[in-house]
C-alpha positions in Angstrom: -0.2 -0.1 0.1 1.2 3.4 -1.0 1.2 5.1 2.7 1.7 8.7 1.2 -0.9 8.2 -1.6 -3.3 7.2 1.2 -2.5 10.1 3.6 -2.8 12.6 0.8 -6.5 11.3 -0.2 -7.5 11.6 3.4 -6.0 14.7 4.3 -7.6 17.9 5.8 -4.2 19.5 5.9 -3.2 19.4 2.4 -6.6 20.6 1.3 -6.5 23.5 3.8 -3.0 24.7 2.4 -4.3 24.5 -1.0 -7.3 26.3 -0.5 -5.7 29.3 0.9 -5.4 31.6 -2.6 -9.4 31.2 -3.1 -10.3 31.3 0.5 -8.6 34.6 0.6 -10.5 36.1 -2.2 -13.6 34.7 -0.7 -13.0 36.4 3.0 -12.2 39.7 1.5 -15.6 39.5 -0.6 -17.3 38.5 2.5 -15.9 41.4 4.6 -16.1 44.1 1.8 -20.0 43.7 2.9 -19.1 44.4 6.5 -16.6 47.3 6.1 -18.8 50.2 7.1 -19.5 48.4 10.5 -15.4 47.7 10.7 -15.0 51.4 10.1 -17.9 52.9 12.2 -16.6 50.9 15.3 -13.1 52.1 14.9 -14.3 55.7 14.2 -16.3 55.7 17.3 -13.4 54.7 19.4 -10.8 57.2 17.9 -13.5 60.2 18.4 -13.4 59.2 22.2 -9.8 58.8 22.8 -6.8 60.5 21.8 -4.6 57.7 22.7 -5.6 54.0 22.5 -3.4 50.4 23.1 -4.0 48.1 20.6 -3.1 44.5 21.6 -2.9 41.6 19.1 -3.4 38.5 21.1 -3.7 34.9 20.9 -2.0 31.4 21.7 0.4 29.5 19.5 0.0 30.1 15.9 -3.1 32.5 16.7 -0.4 34.7 18.8 2.2 34.6 16.1 -0.5 36.6 13.9 -0.3 39.4 15.9 3.6 39.3 15.9 3.4 39.1 11.9 1.5 41.9 11.5 2.0 44.6 14.3 4.9 46.0 12.9 3.1 46.9 9.8 -0.2 47.7 11.6 1.4 50.3 13.9 2.3 52.6 11.2 -1.2 52.8 9.8 -2.7 53.3 13.1 -0.4 55.8 14.5 -2.2 58.6 12.6 -5.4 57.7 14.9 -3.0 58.4 17.9 -3.0 54.4 18.5 -0.2 52.1 19.2 -0.2 48.4 18.6 1.5 45.6 20.3 1.4 41.8 20.3 1.3 40.1 23.6 0.3 36.2 23.6 -2.8 35.2 25.6 -0.4 32.9 27.5 1.3 35.8 28.8 -1.8 38.0 29.7 -3.4 35.2 31.4 -0.2 34.5 33.6 0.9 37.9 34.0 -2.0 40.4 33.4 -0.6 42.8 36.2 2.5 43.3 33.9 0.5 44.0 30.6 -2.8 45.6 31.2 -3.3 49.4 32.3 -6.1 50.4 34.0 -6.2 54.0 32.6 -5.4 53.4 29.0 -8.0 52.8 26.6 -7.4 49.2 25.3 -8.6 47.2 22.1 -7.9 43.6 22.7 -7.8 42.0 19.0 -8.1 38.2 19.8 -7.4 35.8 17.0 -8.9 32.3 17.6 -9.5 29.3 15.3 -11.8 27.6 17.7 -12.3 30.4 20.2 -12.2 28.1 23.0 -8.7 28.1 24.5 -9.1 28.7 27.9 -6.3 31.3 27.8 -8.1 33.2 25.2 -11.4 33.4 27.2 -9.5 34.4 30.3 -7.4 37.0 28.4 -10.5 38.9 27.5 -12.3 38.4 31.0 -8.9 39.7 32.9 -8.8 42.7 30.2 -12.3 43.6 31.1 -11.6 43.5 34.8 -8.1 45.5 34.8 -8.8 48.1 32.2 -11.4 50.9 32.8 -12.1 51.6 29.1 -12.0 48.1 27.3 -12.8 47.4 23.8 -12.8 43.8 22.3 -12.4 42.5 18.8 -12.8 38.8 17.9 -11.5 37.6 14.7 -12.4 33.8 14.8 -13.0 30.8 12.5 -15.8 29.5 14.6 -19.1 31.3 15.1 -20.0 28.7 17.6 -17.0 29.3 19.9 -16.8 31.0 23.4 -15.1 34.2 22.1 -17.7 34.6 19.1 -20.4 34.0 21.6 -19.6 36.7 24.0 -22.2 39.4 24.4 -21.2 43.0 25.0 -22.6 46.6 23.8 -22.1 47.0 20.0 -19.8 49.7 20.6 -17.6 47.9 22.7 -17.3 44.8 20.8 -16.5 43.8 17.2 -16.9 40.2 16.1 -15.5 39.1 12.7 -16.2 35.6 11.5 -14.3 34.0 8.8 -15.7 31.6 6.1 -16.4 28.3 7.4 -13.4 26.9 5.3 -11.1 28.6 7.3 -12.0 26.5 10.5 -9.0 24.2 9.6 -10.0 20.5 10.6 -6.0 19.3 10.7 -4.2 19.5 14.0 -2.1 22.3 12.8 -3.4 25.9 11.5 -2.6 26.7 8.0 -5.5 28.6 6.4 -6.8 29.7 9.7 -3.6 31.5 10.2 -3.3 33.2 6.8 -7.0 34.2 6.6 -6.9 35.8 10.1 -3.9 37.9 9.0 -5.7 39.0 5.9 -8.8 40.0 7.6 -6.8 42.1 10.4 -5.1 43.6 7.8 -8.1 44.7 6.0 -9.7 45.7 9.2 -7.3 48.5 9.9 -6.5 49.4 6.2 -7.3 53.0 5.4 -7.7 52.0 1.7 -10.0 49.0 1.7 -10.9 49.4 -2.3 -7.2 49.3 -3.1 -6.6 46.7 -0.6 -9.7 44.6 -2.3 -7.9 45.1 -5.9 -4.6 43.8 -4.4 -5.8 40.7 -3.1 -6.1 39.2 -6.5 -2.7 39.5 -7.5 -1.8 38.2 -3.8 -4.0 35.0 -4.5 -2.4 34.6 -7.9 1.1 34.6 -6.3 -0.1 32.1 -3.7 -1.1 29.7 -6.6 2.0 30.0 -8.2 3.8 29.1 -4.9 2.0 26.0 -5.0 3.1 25.3 -8.2 6.8 25.9 -7.3 6.4 23.8 -4.3 5.3 20.9 -6.4 8.5 21.0 -8.2 10.8 22.0 -5.4 9.7 20.2 -2.5 10.8 16.6 -3.7 14.3 17.7 -3.6 14.2 19.6 -0.4 12.5 16.8 1.6 15.1 14.3 0.6 17.7 16.5 2.1 19.3 15.0 5.1 18.6 17.5 7.9 18.4 17.0 11.5 17.5 20.9 12.3 15.6 23.6 10.7 16.2 27.4 11.1 14.0 30.2 9.6 15.3 33.7 9.6 13.4 37.1 8.6 13.0 40.7 9.7 10.1 42.9 10.4 7.0 41.2 9.4 9.0 38.2 8.6 10.2 37.7 12.1 6.8 36.5 13.3 6.2 34.5 10.0 9.6 32.8 10.8 8.2 31.9 14.1 5.0 30.6 12.6 6.9 28.8 9.7 9.3 26.9 12.5 6.7 26.0 14.6 4.7 24.6 11.6 7.7 22.3 10.9 8.0 21.3 14.4 4.3 20.4 14.6 3.8 18.6 11.6 7.0 16.5 11.9 6.1 15.7 15.5 9.0 17.3 16.9 11.5 15.0 15.1 13.5 18.0 13.8 14.3 20.8 16.4 13.6 24.3 14.9 14.5 27.9 15.5 13.6 31.1 14.2 15.4 34.6 14.5 15.7 37.9 12.7 18.8 38.0 10.3 20.8 40.4 12.4 19.7 38.4 15.5 21.2 35.0 14.4 24.7 36.2 14.8 24.3 37.0 18.4 24.2 33.3 19.8 21.6 31.5 17.9 24.1 30.9 14.9 25.5 28.1 17.0 22.8 25.9 16.1 24.7 25.7 12.5 26.1 22.1 11.7 26.3 19.8 8.4 22.4 19.0 8.8 21.2 22.4 9.6 18.9 23.9 6.9 18.3 27.6 7.2 15.7 29.2 5.1 15.9 33.1 4.8 13.0 35.3 3.9 14.1 38.4 2.1 12.7 41.7 2.7 11.9 43.9 -0.3 12.7 47.0 1.4 16.5 48.1 0.1 17.6 48.9 3.6 16.6 45.7 5.3 17.6 43.8 2.3 21.1 44.6 2.5 21.1 42.9 5.9 19.5 40.0 4.5 21.7 39.5 1.5 24.9 40.0 4.0 23.6 37.0 6.1 22.8 34.9 2.9 26.5 35.5 1.9 27.9 34.7 5.4 25.5 31.2 5.4 26.5 30.4 1.7 30.3 30.2 2.6 30.1 28.6 6.0 32.1 25.6 6.0 29.9 23.4 8.2 26.1 23.9 7.2 23.4 22.4 5.7 21.2 23.3 2.6 20.3 27.1 2.3 17.2 28.3 1.1 16.4 32.0 -0.1 12.7 33.3 -0.6 12.9 36.4 -2.2 10.2 39.2 -3.9 12.7 40.2 -6.2 14.4 38.4 -8.9 18.1 38.7 -8.0 21.1 37.2 -9.5 22.8 37.6 -6.1 20.3 35.7 -4.2 20.6 32.8 -6.4 24.5 32.9 -6.3 24.5 32.6 -2.6 22.0 30.1 -2.1 21.4 26.2 -2.8 17.8 27.1 -3.6 15.9 30.0 -4.5 12.4 31.0 -4.7 10.9 34.4 -6.5 7.7 35.4 -5.2 5.6 37.0 -8.0 4.1 39.8 -5.8 4.5 43.5 -7.4 8.0 44.6 -6.0 6.3 47.9 -5.1 4.2 46.4 -2.3 5.1 46.3 1.1 6.6 43.2 2.6 3.5 42.3 4.4 1.7 41.2 1.3 4.5 38.5 0.7 3.6 36.8 3.9 1.0 35.1 2.1 2.8 33.1 -0.6 5.7 32.8 1.8 3.7 31.0 4.4 2.2 28.5 1.9 6.0 27.5 1.2 6.5 26.9 5.0 3.4 24.9 5.3 3.8 22.7 2.5 7.5 22.0 3.3 6.4 20.9 6.7 3.6 19.1 5.0 5.7 17.0 2.7 8.5 16.2 5.3 5.8 15.1 7.5 4.6 12.5 4.9 8.4 11.6 4.2 9.0 11.0 7.8 6.0 8.3 7.9 4.0 10.6 9.8 0.3 11.6 9.3 0.0 15.8 8.9 -3.5 15.7 10.1 -2.7 14.0 13.3 1.2 14.4 14.1 0.5 14.0 17.6 -1.5 10.8 18.1 -0.2 10.4 21.9 -1.9 13.7 22.5 1.3 15.7 23.3 -0.4 18.5 21.7 -4.1 18.9 20.7 -6.4 20.8 18.1 -7.6 22.9 21.3 -5.1 23.1 24.0 -5.8 20.5 27.1 -4.9 20.6 30.7 -5.0 24.5 31.4 -6.3 25.5 34.7 -7.5 29.1 35.1 -7.1 30.7 38.3 -9.2 33.9 39.5 -6.9 36.9 39.9 -6.7 37.9 43.4 -4.0 40.3 43.6 -3.7 44.2 43.0 -4.7 45.3 39.7 
């Protein structure tokens, strides 16, 4: 029996990776009908307050959504007098007294596939207790989840429910991650009409990445590796973290993974390099940031003791091809901000993790059959907060 063929036929994960380009278009078509509601919600808050904190939160992959987008979103919302941060629900739940400020108006943007994670619910409830003026935005894939069903005054709460297909059935989040990223970017976009027109080219780039993966990944999965590193700066730091997690999850922890910024890698983490360490570098299109990315690529390429080096770039650059073992060029307009390349880039990371999972004899839909990890986290005890707020 061909195990790979059987697994592919039954795999939710494969379908959920491949559906992303069409799902992005579907999600924006859906939310374009709700943009007045979105804009009015944010506008009312802006009219009431000179300064607002926006905290992007979630657990695991949902936390990494915030880490991916906040460097970009903070630029857009500073015009309102707002500031953006990314703080995981796991941190907010355990140490709310360090992160929640009573007197600062706060919008908590919760990302949730199921909306039932204990920390996700606890974080919102703690913020409601700690902060005098508290608003909540829930971006979720599950209309029946606990977060989606919370009820507050409509001026204090905005719930955005993604298309049903985004509620991934596989253990690892794939299309739920990218579509929640997209939804948050759309919510805070100042030019939604332009956003809607751009998503078509981004979806096309996603399709092309799927085709590229089909050609390249059979070579990459055969590489004899023991560790994997993702590097990227700006929005690509959060993306690198999610990419590393995806590989770790889908290969059942068989290959230790690491992420870092390109400049940060030299400060100790580079000690992970050895003959079976694969490094994947996400290169920025920003000409200033790209100089640092290229320098790291060159440094890694000439290292004596290293594994395969993969470069993923938004520019067709001969230097990148010269100083990498494998290179991928993403067909998204060079003029667009790096955040738009998050979408095709993550398809690569998910597809590579999926194929390496199969290659390692693991079921991608259930890479943790012993229950070490679960689709909705288990074993979390939430305690009432009794200290000083």
